[in-house]
C-alpha positions in Angstrom: -122.6 -36.5 225.2 -122.2 -34.0 228.0 -118.4 -33.8 227.2 -119.0 -33.1 223.5 -118.9 -29.3 223.5 -116.0 -29.1 226.0 -113.3 -29.0 223.4 -114.7 -26.2 221.2 -115.5 -24.2 224.4 -112.0 -24.7 225.7 -110.5 -23.8 222.3 -112.6 -20.6 222.2 -111.6 -19.7 225.8 -108.0 -20.3 224.9 -108.1 -18.0 221.8 -109.8 -15.3 223.9 -107.3 -15.6 226.7 -104.2 -15.8 224.4 -105.2 -13.1 221.9 -102.0 -11.2 222.4 -100.1 -14.1 220.8 -102.0 -13.1 217.6 -100.9 -9.5 218.0 -97.3 -10.6 218.4 -97.3 -12.9 215.4 -99.1 -10.2 213.2 -96.5 -7.6 214.3 -93.7 -10.0 213.3 -95.2 -10.6 209.9 -95.7 -6.9 209.4 -92.1 -6.2 210.2 -91.0 -9.0 207.9 -93.1 -7.9 204.9 -93.0 -4.1 205.3 -89.5 -3.8 206.8 -88.2 -1.1 204.5 -91.4 1.0 204.7 -91.5 0.8 208.5 -87.9 1.8 209.2 -87.1 4.1 206.3 -89.1 7.0 208.0 -87.6 7.0 211.4 -86.4 10.6 210.9 -90.1 11.6 211.2 -90.6 12.2 215.0 -94.2 11.1 215.0 -93.5 8.0 212.9 -90.5 7.1 215.1 -92.6 7.4 218.3 -95.4 5.2 216.9 -92.9 2.5 215.7 -90.8 2.5 218.9 -93.9 2.5 221.2 -95.6 -0.3 219.3 -92.6 -2.6 219.1 -91.7 -1.9 222.8 -95.3 -2.6 223.8 -95.5 -5.9 221.9 -92.1 -7.1 223.1 -93.0 -6.2 226.7 -96.4 -7.7 226.5 -95.0 -11.0 225.2 -92.4 -11.0 228.0 -95.2 -10.5 230.5 -97.1 -13.4 229.2 -94.0 -15.5 229.2 -93.9 -14.7 233.0 -97.5 -15.6 233.4 -97.1 -19.1 231.9 -93.8 -19.5 233.8 -95.8 -18.7 237.0 -98.3 -21.5 236.1 -95.4 -23.9 235.7 -94.0 -22.7 239.0 -97.3 -23.6 240.8 -97.1 -27.1 239.4 -93.4 -27.8 239.6 -92.9 -26.0 243.0 -89.7 -24.3 244.0 -86.9 -24.0 242.9 -87.8 -25.4 239.5 -90.6 -22.9 238.8 -88.5 -19.8 239.5 -85.6 -21.4 237.5 -87.8 -21.7 234.4 -88.8 -18.0 234.8 -85.3 -16.7 235.2 -83.9 -18.7 232.4 -86.7 -17.6 230.1 -86.3 -13.9 230.8 -82.5 -14.2 230.7 -82.8 -15.7 227.2 -84.8 -12.7 226.1 -82.2 -10.4 227.5 -79.3 -12.2 225.7 -81.3 -12.1 222.4 -82.1 -8.4 222.9 -78.5 -7.3 223.6 -77.2 -9.5 220.8 -79.6 -8.0 218.4 -78.5 -4.4 219.3 -74.8 -5.3 219.2 -75.0 -7.1 215.8 -77.4 -4.7 214.1 -76.1 -1.3 214.9 -72.7 0.3 215.0 -70.2 -0.9 217.6 -71.3 0.1 221.1 -68.6 -1.4 223.4 -70.4 -0.4 226.6 -73.9 -1.8 225.7 -73.5 -5.1 227.5 -72.0 -3.4 230.6 -74.7 -0.7 230.7 -77.4 -3.3 230.4 -75.9 -5.5 233.1 -75.5 -2.6 235.4 -79.0 -1.3 234.7 -80.5 -4.8 235.4 -78.6 -5.1 238.7 -79.7 -1.6 239.8 -83.4 -2.1 238.7 -83.6 -5.5 240.4 -81.5 -5.2 243.5 -82.8 -1.7 244.3 -86.0 -1.0 242.5 -87.5 -4.5 242.6 -86.2 -5.5 246.0 -87.2 -2.1 247.5 -90.7 -2.2 246.1 -91.2 -5.9 247.1 -90.0 -5.4 250.7 -91.9 -2.1 251.1 -95.3 -3.4 249.8 -94.8 -6.8 251.4 -94.2 -5.3 254.8 -96.9 -2.7 254.6 -99.5 -4.8 256.4 -97.2 -6.9 258.5 -94.2 -6.0 260.8 -91.8 -8.5 259.2 -91.4 -11.1 256.5 -89.3 -14.2 256.8 -87.2 -16.0 254.2 -84.7 -18.9 254.1 -81.4 -17.3 255.1 -79.4 -20.1 253.6 -81.0 -19.6 250.2 -80.3 -15.8 250.2 -76.7 -16.4 251.3 -76.2 -19.0 248.5 -77.5 -16.5 245.9 -75.4 -13.6 247.2 -72.3 -15.8 247.7 -72.3 -16.3 243.9 -73.6 -12.9 242.8 -70.9 -10.9 244.7 -67.9 -12.6 243.1 -69.4 -12.7 239.6 -70.4 -9.1 239.7 -67.0 -8.1 241.0 -65.1 -10.1 238.3 -67.4 -8.9 235.5 -68.1 -5.3 236.3 -65.4 -4.2 238.8 -62.1 -6.0 238.1 -61.9 -5.1 234.4 -61.7 -1.4 235.4 -58.3 -2.1 237.0 -57.0 -4.5 234.4 -56.4 -2.4 231.3 -55.0 -4.5 228.4 -53.2 -3.4 225.2 -56.6 -2.3 223.8 -57.6 -0.2 226.8 -60.4 -1.6 228.9 -61.5 -4.1 226.3 -60.6 -7.5 227.9 -58.0 -9.5 226.1 -58.9 -12.9 224.6 -57.3 -14.9 227.5 -59.1 -12.8 230.1 -62.4 -13.2 228.2 -61.9 -17.0 228.1 -61.2 -17.1 231.9 -64.1 -14.8 232.7 -66.5 -16.9 230.5 -65.4 -20.2 232.1 -65.6 -18.8 235.6 -69.1 -17.3 235.0 -70.5 -20.5 233.4 -68.8 -22.8 235.9 -70.0 -20.9 239.0 -73.6 -20.7 237.6 -73.7 -24.3 236.6 -72.4 -25.3 240.1 -75.1 -23.2 241.7 -77.8 -24.8 239.5 -76.6 -28.2 240.4 -76.9 -27.4 244.1 -80.2 -25.6 243.7 -81.9 -28.4 241.8 -80.1 -31.1 243.7 -79.0 -31.7 247.3 -79.8 -28.2 248.6 -83.3 -27.6 247.2 -84.5 -26.9 250.8 -82.4 -23.7 250.8 -84.8 -22.2 248.3 -88.1 -23.1 249.9 -89.8 -21.8 253.0 -91.5 -24.4 255.1 -94.0 -21.8 256.5 -95.4 -21.0 253.0 -98.7 -22.5 252.2 -98.5 -25.7 250.3 -101.5 -27.1 248.4 -101.9 -30.8 249.3 -101.9 -33.3 246.6 -105.3 -34.9 246.0 -108.5 -33.5 244.8 -107.3 -29.9 244.6 -104.5 -31.0 242.3 -107.0 -32.4 239.8 -108.2 -28.9 239.1 -104.8 -27.8 237.7 -104.5 -27.9 234.0 -101.6 -30.1 232.6 -98.2 -28.7 232.4 -97.5 -29.0 228.7 -99.9 -26.3 227.4 -98.2 -23.7 229.5 -94.8 -24.9 228.4 -95.8 -24.7 224.7 -97.4 -21.2 225.1 -94.3 -20.0 226.9 -92.1 -20.9 223.9 -94.8 -19.7 221.5 -94.5 -16.2 223.1 -90.8 -16.3 223.1 -90.6 -17.1 219.4 -91.8 -13.7 218.1 -89.8 -11.9 220.8 -86.6 -13.2 219.2 -87.5 -11.5 215.9 -89.2 -8.4 217.3 -86.3 -7.5 219.6 -84.1 -7.3 216.6 -86.6 -4.9 215.0 -86.7 -2.9 218.2 -82.9 -2.5 217.9 -83.4 -0.3 214.8 -85.1 2.7 216.5 -82.8 2.2 219.5 -79.7 2.5 217.3 -81.3 5.5 215.6 -81.6 7.3 218.8 -78.1 6.6 219.9 -76.3 7.1 216.6 -78.4 9.8 214.9 -79.9 11.8 217.8 -76.8 11.6 220.0 -78.7 10.0 222.9 -76.6 8.7 225.8 -74.9 5.4 225.1 -76.5 4.0 228.2 -80.0 4.5 226.7 -79.9 1.1 224.8 -78.9 -0.7 228.0 -81.6 0.9 230.1 -84.3 0.0 227.5 -83.1 -3.6 227.4 -83.0 -3.7 231.2 -86.6 -2.4 231.5 -87.8 -5.1 229.1 -86.0 -7.8 231.2 -86.8 -6.5 234.7 -90.4 -5.4 234.4 -92.0 -8.9 234.0 -90.1 -10.4 236.8 -90.7 -7.3 239.0 -94.4 -7.7 238.7 -94.2 -11.4 239.7 -91.9 -10.7 242.6 -94.0 -7.9 244.0 -97.2 -10.0 243.8 -95.5 -12.8 245.6 -94.3 -10.5 248.4 -97.7 -8.9 248.8 -99.1 -12.4 249.1 -96.6 -13.0 252.0 -94.5 -15.3 250.0 -91.2 -13.5 250.3 -89.2 -16.6 249.6 -90.7 -16.7 246.1 -89.8 -13.0 245.6 -86.2 -13.6 246.7 -85.9 -16.6 244.3 -87.1 -14.4 241.5 -85.0 -11.2 242.0 -81.8 -12.8 243.3 -82.1 -15.6 240.7 -82.6 -13.1 238.0 -79.5 -11.1 238.9 -77.4 -14.3 239.1 -78.6 -15.6 235.8 -78.1 -12.2 234.1 -74.5 -12.0 235.1 -73.7 -15.7 234.9 -75.2 -16.2 231.4 -75.2 -12.8 229.8 -71.5 -12.1 230.3 -70.3 -15.3 228.6 -72.8 -14.9 225.8 -71.7 -11.3 225.1 -68.0 -12.3 225.1 -68.7 -15.1 222.6 -70.6 -12.6 220.3 -67.8 -10.1 220.7 -65.3 -12.6 219.4 -67.5 -13.9 216.6 -68.6 -10.5 215.2 -65.5 -8.5 216.1 -67.4 -6.1 218.4 -65.2 -5.3 221.4 -66.9 -5.0 224.7 -66.1 -2.8 227.7 -67.2 -4.4 231.0 -65.6 -2.3 233.8 -67.7 0.3 235.5 -66.3 3.7 236.3 -66.8 6.7 238.7 -70.2 6.9 240.3 -71.5 3.7 238.7 -68.8 1.7 240.3 -69.6 3.2 243.7 -73.3 2.5 243.2 -72.7 -1.1 242.4 -70.4 -1.7 245.4 -72.9 0.1 247.7 -75.8 -1.9 246.3 -74.0 -5.2 246.9 -73.1 -4.2 250.5 -76.6 -3.1 251.3 -78.1 -6.3 249.8 -75.9 -8.4 252.0 -77.0 -6.5 255.1 -80.7 -6.7 254.0 -80.8 -10.5 253.7 -78.4 -11.3 256.5 -80.9 -12.0 259.3 -83.6 -14.0 257.5 -86.2 -11.3 258.3 -87.0 -8.1 256.4 -89.1 -5.0 257.2 -90.3 -1.8 255.7 -87.2 0.3 256.4 -85.0 -2.0 254.3 -87.4 -1.6 251.4 -87.2 2.2 251.7 -83.4 2.1 251.7 -83.3 0.1 248.5 -85.7 2.5 246.8 -83.6 5.4 247.8 -80.6 3.8 246.2 -82.7 3.2 243.0 -83.6 6.9 243.0 -79.9 7.8 243.3 -79.2 5.5 240.3 -81.9 7.2 238.2 -80.5 10.7 239.1 -77.0 9.6 238.1 -78.2 8.6 234.7 -79.3 12.2 233.9 -76.1 13.7 235.3 -73.8 11.6 233.0 
């Protein structure tokens, strides 16, 4: 009899803890039912601000809760599977977000490129810098698995170069828009390299992405206190469901700013990048503060790798299906910033140890990136 009230109490606690799912579903229903009324008055500055802020908050909040449930799965499944679930979930949101903006609005050839570049800058400079700086604030150094970092960067550098640097120097008959054969080759290379990396990460080289010095909870009585895995998996997909629809609705005010108010074309990419990077940034910084730098590295380097390895092929496919040409090559200061960031990242993770100064350098590069946005 003592177990009788456990289920209602548990259900009540679940509803109280997951209340934001109701907000997300209610917002989706409101956009579906009152779509014309909501988006027909975007010319009113106050109404535009309310609609944009509300949609952005709900999408970001849902993404944060996706990360929370992915973190719970990570605790149960251990590395590298936990981080892999997190990065794939967030990358899926990114692909859906970029796709929605590309399909819904007028053709914006540089959207995918601007988003990719913004994600790389936010993660490899902002997220890495903040994680290393805060993680090293109370300790002289932090250690990580050098082989794992080398494995990530060994794939990130060629993929970033092929996707964001090489197209600048290979102008086809349509300018910088890659031709169909080049799109096919780039898509195959990206998917092939990423699939090979996942095979090694989840297979024979799992130990590259773990740190033996990290605290491991022994199996036994402590493990019995963990809830089962399936509720977190179901809730993760439950939060991702409304995001698919709401991101498409968020594309409307973003397109309005770009097309009607003549905002910089990079604005859409930066907004998408913030939505993608913020949830993972919080998780990575928390792990670094808890002296689990390996977890942080798996998050931010894994996020960059999945963003380039999966988003580029997805955007090329959408480009062919919907007839929206894409421009991938970076130019001028952006190209220099990307190459500098990749070089500094290789130096940062080359020794297996990190310290406060390295975090400060990455934050300075992030500040330079932000300043360049306003100068363009």
